ZADO-182093 format. One record per residue (C-alpha): residue number from 1; x, y, z; residue in three letters. Coordinates in steps of 0.001 Angstrom, whole numbers. Layout:
// ZADO-182093
R seq      xx      yy      zz type
R NUM       X       Y       Z  ALA
...
END
This chain:
// ZADO-182093
R seq      xx      yy      zz type
R   1   10431    8081    5287  MET
R   2    7753    7880    2645  THR
R   3    4087    6869    2651  ASP
R   4    2654    5124    -410  VAL
R   5    -990    4454   -1178  TYR
R   6   -3051    3679   -4276  ARG
R   7   -4817    6683   -5760  ASN
R   8   -7954    5492   -7563  LEU
R   9   -9028    8980   -8622  ARG
R  10   -6183    9505  -11074  LEU
R  11   -6475    8346  -14676  ARG
R  12   -4419    6342  -15324  PRO
R  13   -4345    5066  -11745  ARG
R  14   -1120    5614   -9859  ALA
R  15     531    5383   -6463  TRP
R  16     575    8555   -4369  SER
R  17    3883    9222   -2649  VAL
R  18    3564   11314     506  ARG
R  19    6643   12854    2129  GLU
R  20    6510   15152    5127  GLY
R  21    2721   14828    5306  GLY
R  22    2134   16078    1749  ARG
R  23    1788   14248   -1538  VAL
R  24    5007   14993   -3387  SER
R  25    4406   12992   -6564  ARG
R  26    2457   10254   -8307  TYR
R  27    4263    7227   -9708  VAL
R  28    3264    4218  -11770  ARG
R  29    5513    1882   -9737  ALA
R  30    7776    2183   -6694  ILE
R  31    9793     -14   -4329  THR
R  32   10192     544    -575  LEU
R  33   12455   -1161    1967  ARG
R  34   11910   -1626    5722  ASP
R  35    8167   -1261    5242  VAL
R  36    5478    -976    7897  ARG
R  37    1838   -1288    6891  PHE
R  38    -574    1115    8629  HIS
R  39   -4357     929    8770  VAL
R  40   -6626    3474   10439  HIS
R  41   -9544    1448   11891  PRO
R  42  -11834    4480   12252  ALA
R  43  -11296    5387    8588  ALA
R  44  -12020    1789    7552  VAL
R  45  -15245    1852    9579  ALA
R  46  -16236    5145    7948  ARG
R  47  -15574    3754    4451  VAL
R  48  -17617     647    5241  GLN
R  49  -20520    2672    6652  ALA
R  50  -20657    5374    3974  LEU
R  51  -19424    3278    1034  ARG
R  52  -17164    6198     120  GLN
R  53  -13518    5942    -820  ARG
R  54  -10931    7462    1490  ALA
R  55   -7290    6937    2385  VAL
R  56   -7426    4535    5293  CYS
R  57   -4276    2466    4772  ALA
R  58    -761    3007    3504  TYR
R  59    2733    1565    3476  ALA
R  60    5579    3456    5137  TRP
R  61    9212    2908    4203  GLY
R  62   12301    4107    2349  THR
R  63   12199    4324   -1473  PRO
R  64   14908    2375   -3308  ILE
R  65   15752    1071   -6772  ASP
R  66   15560   -2715   -6654  ALA
R  67   14779   -5503   -9089  PRO
R  68   11730   -7732   -8735  GLY
R  69   12217  -10896   -6697  TYR
R  70   10734  -14224   -7784  PRO
R  71   10149  -15146   -4137  SER
R  72    7924  -12099   -3514  ALA
R  73    4454  -12764   -2089  ILE
R  74    1358  -10775   -3028  ARG
R  75     -89   -8515    -338  VAL
R  76   -3590   -7072    -578  THR
R  77   -5799   -4628    1299  PHE
R  78   -9562   -4426     948  ASP
R  79  -11362   -2195    3419  HIS
R  80  -14626   -4043    2731  TYR
R  81  -13103   -7407    3693  VAL
R  82  -11134   -6451    6796  GLY
R  83   -8975   -3771    8400  PRO
R  84   -5532   -5280    7630  ALA
R  85   -3037   -5966    4877  PHE
R  86   -3116   -9695    4165  THR
R  87   -1446  -12416    2149  LEU
R  88   -3529  -14587    -174  GLU
R  89   -4008  -17171    2595  ASP
R  90   -5422  -14514    4966  GLY
R  91   -2292  -14029    7089  THR
R  92   -2067  -10452    8395  VAL
R  93    1092   -8590    7377  VAL
R  94    2412   -5740    9521  LEU
R  95    5984   -5433    8187  ARG
R  96    8097   -6437    5217  ALA
R  97   11734   -5996    4334  SER
R  98   10956   -5034     723  LEU
R  99    7741   -4157   -1115  VAL
R 100    7202   -3607   -4847  HIS
R 101    4175   -1519   -5803  PHE
R 102    3484   -2408   -9428  GLU
R 103    1926    -432  -12252  GLU
R 104   -1089   -2752  -12385  ASP
R 105   -1972   -1913   -8754  GLY
R 106    -592   -5081   -7237  SER
R 107    1739   -5137   -4250  CYS
R 108    4466   -7785   -3773  TRP
R 109    6560   -8168    -637  CYS
R 110    9594   -9990     608  VAL
R 111    9068  -10760    4284  LEU
END
């Protein structure tokens, strides 16, 4: 399984792909299937208190090659707003069957 999170320190910005506990590569875009979203509440609290960036959330799944789906829904995570991945209407998302991580930093899922 693979962890994916947005790396804001790279220029241009990219997604970090972590396999076996270590970052194996950086990609502009990637698609995962059978995804679980993980958030570390203590890390979110630390980011909010110190106003310092840190990895506090990631998506975990299996990388695949798949086309974009028109029925995909945007998923966001903002550690200053709340400690969860959410849809645009505020619904918390814990799992998705397919997630596209796009080059522009957006994340689109098929529930």
